[in-house]
TORMARMAR-400921 format. One line per field, with one value per residue (C-alpha): x, y, z; residue number from 1; residue in one letter. Coordinates in pm, 1 decimal. Layout:
N
u	X_...;
v	Y_...;
w	Z_...;
voti	NUM_...;
dolo	A_...;
***
This chain:
421
u	6293.3_5989.7_5794.8_5614.7_5231.7_5036.8_4766.9_4473.6_4677.2_4698.7_5061.3_5288.8_5373.1_5754.3_5884.2_6080.3_6406.4_6386.7_6460.6_6787.1_6918.9_6984.4_7335.1_7592.4_7672.0_7330.8_7292.3_7059.8_6815.6_6788.3_6774.7_6494.6_6298.9_6339.5_6240.2_5940.1_5836.6_5881.5_5716.2_5496.1_5178.4_5176.0_5265.0_4980.5_4727.7_4843.8_4808.1_4485.1_4333.8_4489.1_4340.3_3995.0_4014.2_4152.7_3890.9_3610.8_3776.5_3822.5_3450.2_3342.0_3545.2_3407.5_3047.2_3064.6_3239.2_3343.6_3731.5_3679.6_3603.3_3902.5_4224.7_4519.4_4680.6_4381.7_4322.0_4133.9_4187.3_4070.9_4133.0_4182.6_4565.1_4513.3_4344.6_4628.0_4874.8_4678.7_4690.7_5046.7_5132.6_5129.3_5393.9_5624.4_5600.3_5707.0_6019.2_6102.9_6089.8_6212.9_6398.7_6359.7_6372.1_6343.5_6190.0_5979.2_5748.2_5445.3_5115.7_4974.8_4620.4_4646.4_4925.4_4943.4_5033.7_5314.3_5324.7_5350.9_5674.7_5783.5_6056.6_5796.6_5821.9_6121.7_6355.9_6389.6_6056.5_6057.8_6446.2_6337.2_6078.3_6326.1_6587.7_6293.5_6148.0_6503.3_6565.9_6238.8_6114.9_5794.6_5661.0_5684.3_5307.8_5385.2_5737.0_5560.5_5287.8_5533.1_5752.0_5446.9_5311.5_5673.0_5744.0_5403.8_5500.4_5819.2_5636.7_5406.6_5705.1_5861.2_5546.3_5537.2_5891.7_5820.1_5500.0_5633.8_5898.1_5625.4_5300.4_5409.1_5361.5_4996.8_4915.4_5200.4_5059.2_4733.5_4916.9_5058.4_4689.6_4561.5_4845.1_4641.4_4289.7_4385.4_4213.9_4419.8_4566.8_4426.5_4767.1_4963.6_4942.9_4923.8_5205.9_5255.3_5553.3_5376.9_5463.2_5811.5_5832.0_5653.7_5885.8_6189.9_6026.1_5930.5_6259.8_6444.5_6241.4_6315.4_6683.8_6647.0_6471.7_6745.2_7036.5_7158.0_7235.1_7414.8_7158.4_6884.6_7064.9_7122.1_6774.5_6641.2_6869.5_6720.5_6377.9_6448.5_6498.1_6155.1_5933.6_5972.5_5781.5_6081.3_6169.6_5928.8_6122.9_6470.4_6359.6_6262.3_6582.0_6780.4_6564.2_6651.6_7016.6_7030.8_6875.0_7134.9_7399.0_7251.6_7233.2_7588.2_7447.3_7567.9_7900.3_7920.0_7977.3_7673.9_7419.9_7595.3_7627.4_7265.5_7193.1_7410.3_7287.7_6916.5_6819.4_7054.1_6846.2_6541.2_6783.2_7001.8_6729.5_6553.0_6877.5_6954.9_6617.4_6616.1_6960.3_6845.9_6557.9_6775.8_6663.5_6711.0_6325.4_6240.8_6127.7_5884.1_5769.2_5705.3_5493.2_5284.7_5258.9_5188.0_5046.3_4885.8_5083.2_5242.2_5252.3_4991.3_4979.6_4649.1_4455.3_4320.7_4249.8_4049.1_3858.1_3773.0_3664.5_3432.5_3282.9_3233.1_3072.8_2830.1_2766.6_2914.5_3175.1_3330.8_3692.7_3928.6_3996.0_3629.6_3531.6_3246.8_3293.0_3665.4_3653.1_3389.9_3618.4_3906.6_3709.2_3619.5_3997.1_4103.7_3867.0_4003.2_4357.2_4355.3_4211.3_4461.1_4757.0_4639.3_4609.2_4945.8_5137.2_4964.4_5128.3_5471.3_5621.1_5952.4_5964.0_6117.1_5808.3_5562.6_5795.6_5758.5_5392.5_5338.4_5555.2_5393.9_5033.8_5147.9_5296.2_4989.3_4716.3_4937.2_4949.3_4723.7_4655.6_4375.0_4202.5_4042.4_4395.1_4451.0_4377.1_4690.2_4919.3_4873.3_4960.9_5313.7_5179.6_5170.8_5253.2_4898.8_4815.9_4927.3_4640.3_4398.4_4589.5_4628.4_4234.9_4176.4_4418.8_4156.9_3924.1_3913.4_4079.8_3739.4_3602.8_3919.6_3918.1_3537.8_3624.2_3934.9_3762.7_3469.8_3667.1_3890.7_3593.7_3483.4_3830.7_3795.4_3551.0_3662.9_4037.4_4016.1_3702.3_3642.5_4007.5_4063.9_3733.7_3522.6_3839.2_4201.6_4454.9;
v	4812.5_4602.9_4417.6_4082.2_4073.7_3805.8_3680.6_3906.3_4194.7_4477.7_4626.2_4759.0_5055.2_5044.3_5305.0_5597.0_5651.3_5826.4_6203.6_6155.6_5922.2_6234.9_6301.4_6409.1_6698.8_6880.3_7194.9_7281.0_7449.0_7144.3_6903.3_7111.1_7114.7_6733.4_6674.2_6895.0_6736.6_6360.8_6424.6_6744.1_6542.2_6318.8_6616.8_6817.2_6532.8_6494.6_6856.3_6892.7_6602.9_6728.5_7089.8_6954.2_6724.3_7013.9_7255.8_7011.8_6922.2_7283.6_7365.2_7077.9_7213.9_7559.6_7450.4_7236.5_7506.0_7250.7_7293.4_7625.9_7437.6_7208.6_7266.1_7335.3_6998.2_6806.4_6993.6_7308.1_7665.6_7941.4_7805.4_7510.1_7514.0_7480.8_7147.1_7021.2_7079.3_6905.1_6552.6_6399.4_6721.5_6884.6_6638.2_6694.7_7076.8_7013.1_6808.2_7082.6_7349.7_7162.8_6863.5_6531.4_6465.5_6068.4_5936.9_5649.8_5793.5_5629.9_5821.2_6050.6_5984.6_5617.7_5446.9_5126.9_5326.6_5540.1_5931.7_6001.5_6124.0_6294.6_6043.2_5808.0_6022.3_5969.0_6281.7_6342.2_6514.8_6746.2_6804.8_6935.6_7168.8_7303.1_7378.6_7501.4_7727.1_7874.4_7939.3_8069.8_8239.9_8028.7_7910.6_7529.0_7504.1_7656.8_7487.1_7153.7_7203.1_7343.6_7020.8_6788.1_6955.5_6966.5_6618.7_6500.5_6605.4_6433.8_6123.8_6140.1_6195.5_5860.0_5684.8_5773.8_5663.6_5331.3_5271.5_5378.3_5100.5_4847.0_4971.4_5271.2_5635.0_5653.2_5427.6_5576.1_5914.8_5778.9_5598.2_5935.7_6073.8_5760.4_5854.8_6187.3_6032.9_5703.8_5669.1_5847.2_6085.3_6391.5_6392.7_6444.1_6814.8_6808.7_6837.7_6444.9_6273.2_6031.4_6244.2_6248.0_5870.3_5773.6_6002.2_5815.1_5471.4_5547.5_5670.4_5391.6_5137.1_5323.0_5305.4_4927.8_4888.5_5071.3_4897.6_5200.7_5025.6_5294.9_5541.8_5259.5_5190.3_5559.2_5659.4_5374.1_5465.5_5817.8_5690.9_5467.4_5822.5_5899.9_5611.1_5253.4_5100.1_5164.9_4816.0_4687.7_4918.1_4785.3_4415.9_4470.5_4630.2_4348.1_4097.4_4283.6_4270.0_3912.8_3838.6_4045.8_3880.8_3552.9_3621.4_3796.8_4085.0_4386.2_4249.0_4234.5_4576.6_4763.1_4508.2_4443.4_4810.6_4861.8_4549.0_4692.5_5057.9_5002.1_4915.0_5144.0_5441.8_5296.9_5055.4_5359.9_5562.6_5299.6_5213.7_5566.0_5631.5_5316.4_5387.1_5745.5_5573.9_5329.1_4999.2_4824.9_4757.9_5114.9_5252.4_4952.5_4974.1_5353.1_5265.7_5015.3_5173.6_5532.6_5485.0_5130.1_5065.6_4730.7_4422.4_4180.1_3912.5_4092.1_4029.7_4367.8_4404.2_4060.8_4199.7_4539.5_4337.9_4117.0_4405.2_4626.4_4336.8_4265.5_4635.0_4634.9_4877.7_4659.5_4768.3_5044.2_5341.8_5318.9_5570.3_5447.5_5622.5_5587.4_5224.6_5160.8_5322.8_5125.7_4800.9_4845.0_4910.2_4587.0_4385.2_4532.3_4440.7_4068.6_4166.6_4448.7_4205.7_3935.1_4183.6_4333.8_4000.8_3900.8_4200.1_4037.1_4329.6_4273.5_4057.7_4324.0_4533.2_4250.3_4198.2_4562.5_4586.4_4242.4_4336.3_4681.7_4509.2_4274.3_4562.7_4754.0_4479.1_4283.2_4577.5_4721.6_5092.3_5302.2_5077.0_5361.8_5494.9_5189.3_5412.4_5626.2_5343.6_5192.4_5483.6_5371.5_5055.5_5246.5_4932.3_4853.0_5157.0_4972.8_4751.3_5038.9_5273.7_4986.8_4940.4_5316.0_5381.0_5222.9_5516.7_5807.2_6139.5_6288.4_5985.0_5952.4_6332.1_6296.4_5975.8_6111.7_6453.1_6310.3_6057.4_6342.3_6551.9_6256.0_6212.8_6563.9_6384.2_6039.8_6128.0_6465.4_6546.0_6177.8_6144.0_6500.8_6571.1_6228.7_6052.6_6071.4_6078.0;
w	14246.0_14111.7_14361.9_14338.8_14419.0_14565.0_14321.0_14450.6_14573.0_14335.8_14407.9_14280.4_14045.0_13996.1_14248.0_14131.1_14265.0_14622.2_14618.2_14822.9_14535.4_14340.8_14201.8_14479.9_14260.3_14277.1_14458.7_14744.0_14528.8_14310.0_14609.5_14759.2_14425.6_14385.2_14754.3_14715.2_14396.7_14574.7_14922.1_14823.6_14741.3_15042.9_15279.7_15114.1_15177.2_15538.8_15595.8_15450.5_15649.9_15970.4_15926.4_15867.9_16171.9_16387.9_16265.1_16352.1_16688.5_16781.3_16669.4_16906.0_17191.4_17147.5_17105.9_17412.4_17630.7_17875.8_17831.2_17998.6_18351.6_18368.7_18554.0_18310.2_18422.6_18287.1_17954.6_18069.3_17984.0_17759.0_17422.6_17233.8_17258.3_17659.6_17592.9_17356.1_17650.1_17912.8_18024.2_17945.5_17786.9_18127.9_18242.8_17932.2_18018.9_18380.7_18261.8_18017.9_18269.4_18586.7_18476.9_18679.2_19031.8_19040.0_19350.4_19461.8_19722.3_19899.9_19797.1_20078.4_19970.6_19897.2_20087.4_19885.9_19581.7_19500.8_19396.3_19038.9_18929.9_18599.4_18545.6_18387.7_18078.9_17845.6_17801.1_17418.6_17341.6_17661.4_17598.4_17247.2_17411.1_17626.0_17343.5_17102.5_17367.9_17437.2_17065.8_16949.7_17284.0_17263.0_17611.2_17664.0_17535.8_17218.0_17168.1_17230.9_16976.8_16718.5_16775.4_16728.9_16415.9_16243.4_16335.5_16228.0_15887.0_15918.9_16014.5_15700.5_15482.3_15637.9_15594.0_15242.3_15185.7_15341.6_15158.7_14820.2_14832.6_14891.1_14720.0_14474.3_14485.8_14476.3_14754.0_14948.5_14926.2_15060.6_15340.5_15447.3_15468.6_15662.4_15939.4_15971.5_16035.4_16208.0_16565.8_16795.6_16539.4_16761.2_16976.2_16655.5_16710.5_17076.3_17328.7_17299.5_17193.3_16951.5_16622.6_16729.1_16773.3_16459.9_16261.7_16407.1_16373.7_16008.1_15893.3_16078.6_15891.3_15561.2_15645.2_15706.8_15375.8_15178.2_15380.3_15549.9_15867.9_16077.6_16010.5_16116.0_16430.5_16540.3_16462.6_16667.8_16943.1_16941.7_16924.5_17235.4_17422.9_17353.2_17449.6_17613.9_17334.9_17120.5_17222.7_16939.9_16694.8_16831.4_16805.4_16446.5_16343.7_16530.1_16336.2_16013.2_16117.6_16192.1_15850.4_15674.5_15849.0_15780.6_15417.4_15407.3_15178.9_15372.8_15538.3_15919.2_16063.1_15948.3_16050.7_16365.0_16454.9_16401.5_16626.8_16911.3_16867.4_16851.2_17198.8_17394.3_17428.1_17613.2_17812.5_17893.5_18016.2_18218.4_18377.1_18468.8_18620.9_18810.8_18935.8_19040.4_19246.6_19420.7_19249.5_18913.9_18881.1_19007.1_18682.3_18654.1_19015.6_18953.6_18633.4_18821.4_19174.3_19042.1_18716.5_18708.0_18389.7_18357.5_18132.7_18254.2_17958.2_17828.6_18157.4_18161.6_17790.5_17813.8_18116.0_17927.2_17617.3_17823.5_18011.1_17694.7_17492.1_17784.3_17838.3_18190.5_18336.0_18603.9_18496.9_18578.7_18325.2_18191.0_17923.1_17728.6_17402.1_17378.8_17467.7_17204.4_16940.6_17082.8_17066.2_16707.3_16631.4_16819.2_16616.9_16306.6_16383.6_16266.7_15927.6_15865.9_16002.8_15746.5_15466.8_15527.8_15562.7_15238.1_15093.5_15145.9_15328.6_15500.7_15774.1_16010.5_15966.8_16055.2_16361.1_16444.5_16421.2_16605.2_16895.4_16929.9_16932.8_17214.5_17422.8_17379.3_17431.0_17678.7_17924.7_18178.9_18076.0_17972.7_17724.5_17524.1_17440.8_17239.1_16940.2_17050.3_17141.8_16814.7_16611.9_16546.5_16360.2_16057.4_15829.9_15889.0_15677.9_15374.8_15294.3_15356.5_15115.0_14845.4_14880.2_14843.3_14573.8_14322.3_14363.7_14134.5_14247.1_14322.4_14508.4_14706.6_14813.1_14927.8_15105.6_15294.5_15356.8_15517.6_15735.0_15827.1_15953.0_16136.7_16292.7_16437.5_16656.6_16723.9_16733.9_16896.6_17089.5_17209.8_17342.6_17488.6_17625.2_17679.7_17773.2_17854.0_17559.2;
voti	1_2_3_4_5_6_7_8_9_10_11_12_13_14_15_16_17_18_19_20_21_22_23_24_25_26_27_28_29_30_31_32_33_34_35_36_37_38_39_40_41_42_43_44_45_46_47_48_49_50_51_52_53_54_55_56_57_58_59_60_61_62_63_64_65_66_67_68_69_70_71_72_73_74_75_76_77_78_79_80_81_82_83_84_85_86_87_88_89_90_91_92_93_94_95_96_97_98_99_100_101_102_103_104_105_106_107_108_109_110_111_112_113_114_115_116_117_118_119_120_121_122_123_124_125_126_127_128_129_130_131_132_133_134_135_136_137_138_139_140_141_142_143_144_145_146_147_148_149_150_151_152_153_154_155_156_157_158_159_160_161_162_163_164_165_166_167_168_169_170_171_172_173_174_175_176_177_178_179_180_181_182_183_184_185_186_187_188_189_190_191_192_193_194_195_196_197_198_199_200_201_202_203_204_205_206_207_208_209_210_211_212_213_214_215_216_217_218_219_220_221_222_223_224_225_226_227_228_229_230_231_232_233_234_235_236_237_238_239_240_241_242_243_244_245_246_247_248_249_250_251_252_253_254_255_256_257_258_259_260_261_262_263_264_265_266_267_268_269_270_271_272_273_274_275_276_277_278_279_280_281_282_283_284_285_286_287_288_289_290_291_292_293_294_295_296_297_298_299_300_301_302_303_304_305_306_307_308_309_310_311_312_313_314_315_316_317_318_319_320_321_322_323_324_325_326_327_328_329_330_331_332_333_334_335_336_337_338_339_340_341_342_343_344_345_346_347_348_349_350_351_352_353_354_355_356_357_358_359_360_361_362_363_364_365_366_367_368_369_370_371_372_373_374_375_376_377_378_379_380_381_382_383_384_385_386_387_388_389_390_391_392_393_394_395_396_397_398_399_400_401_402_403_404_405_406_407_408_409_410_411_412_413_414_415_416_417_418_419_420_421;
dolo	X_X_X_X_X_X_X_X_X_X_X_X_X_X_X_X_X_X_X_X_X_X_X_X_X_X_X_X_X_X_X_X_X_X_X_X_X_X_X_X_X_X_X_X_X_X_X_X_X_X_X_X_X_X_X_X_X_X_X_X_X_X_X_X_X_X_X_X_X_X_X_X_X_X_X_X_X_X_X_X_X_X_X_X_X_X_X_X_X_X_X_X_X_X_X_X_X_X_X_X_X_X_X_X_X_X_X_X_X_X_X_X_X_X_X_X_X_X_X_X_X_X_X_X_X_X_X_X_X_X_X_X_X_X_X_X_X_X_X_X_X_X_X_X_X_X_X_X_X_X_X_X_X_X_X_X_X_X_X_X_X_X_X_X_X_X_X_X_X_X_X_X_X_X_X_X_X_X_X_X_X_X_X_X_X_X_X_X_X_X_X_X_X_X_X_X_X_X_X_X_X_X_X_X_X_X_X_X_X_X_X_X_X_X_X_X_X_X_X_X_X_X_X_X_X_X_X_X_X_X_X_X_X_X_X_X_X_X_X_X_X_X_X_X_X_X_X_X_X_X_X_X_X_X_X_X_X_X_X_X_X_X_X_X_X_X_X_X_X_X_X_X_X_X_X_X_X_X_X_X_X_X_X_X_X_X_X_X_X_X_X_X_X_X_X_X_X_X_X_X_X_X_X_X_X_X_X_X_X_X_X_X_X_X_X_X_X_X_X_X_X_X_X_X_X_X_X_X_X_X_X_X_X_X_X_X_X_X_X_X_X_X_X_X_X_X_X_X_X_X_X_X_X_X_X_X_X_X_X_X_X_X_X_X_X_X_X_X_X_X_X_X_X_X_X_X_X_X_X_X_X_X_X_X_X_X_X_X_X_X_X_X_X_X_X_X_X_X_X_X_X_X_X_X_X_X_X_X_X_X_X_X_X_X_X_X_X_X_X_X_X;
***
């Protein structure tokens, strides 16, 4: 499929047919060969970038020695793997080992708040940890890291598949690499649900673009069992389905099934958790009262921006280095959004990206984690990839390698050691 380009945007090579478009008569060996040929370059670039970043991250932790002094819950232990299983990873492991006990209980230390409860963490990722641990014999830490590493490659493949339909093979390979060095990418190989979610989101978007509506709806439904921000993905799939219905391209049943299935995952889990806690608003009450996480129309983000710009620290969840990186990322968003829209990407990708940004910047949460919360916004990688594809192979290798090494600091050490990922 050839894509039209705006006058000053150098898109697009004519994409080759995707690997899964091979004749139905091919055997498993031929399918594997074609798949490796198609996705191998993107996965190799992504893997090399993550290995460079991880090596730098591990070296910085060893050099500082500070990870030896923290409690296991907050990223401490005897080696880098313990750090990768701390913070939210500790909670995911608790769910995998013990399940849920949904309750709204007043805090014993601060009566005006609520006790933290693991029901705030969606069930798909800890459920997979439990399953992988049972099958492989790994403990919950090892199972969680294994899932994250594997799904990070699935995410890279999905980003490649989407990007290739828009910007061609070379830019798509680079886009998969950018996923590995984006601010916040340090959690991609940690006990966090981010890689799993982006893998599901990217492939759901690919299914929409290839008009496989049932697969798009089911994949979005499953993503809804992983994170509440899957609401942005469900909204995007819904918009794409409405456009398809309006244009009468794919009948009624396919788009309608996607539209109905897409939001059921996150709605179902929130409804179950709230029902178990005795109120239909209980899940949101828990997020607000125990985790200080709620939608405030951007008031907290505005307050942080003002304080950081003025050199003040009059706000909650202050982590100076992490906050400065998040500030620079926020300033880059209008530019990346403008360039992405000029590439004439499908409307539903614009909806998905914009709704995700609104949910992130419109909520009170740890501002420094903006770089992680925006990891699902992979369509923003497209203008970066199109710009970088003009470089020669050697120049591109030096550029991506250098940024990957830096990301070991800003996306690894800063998040896990100087802040809270």
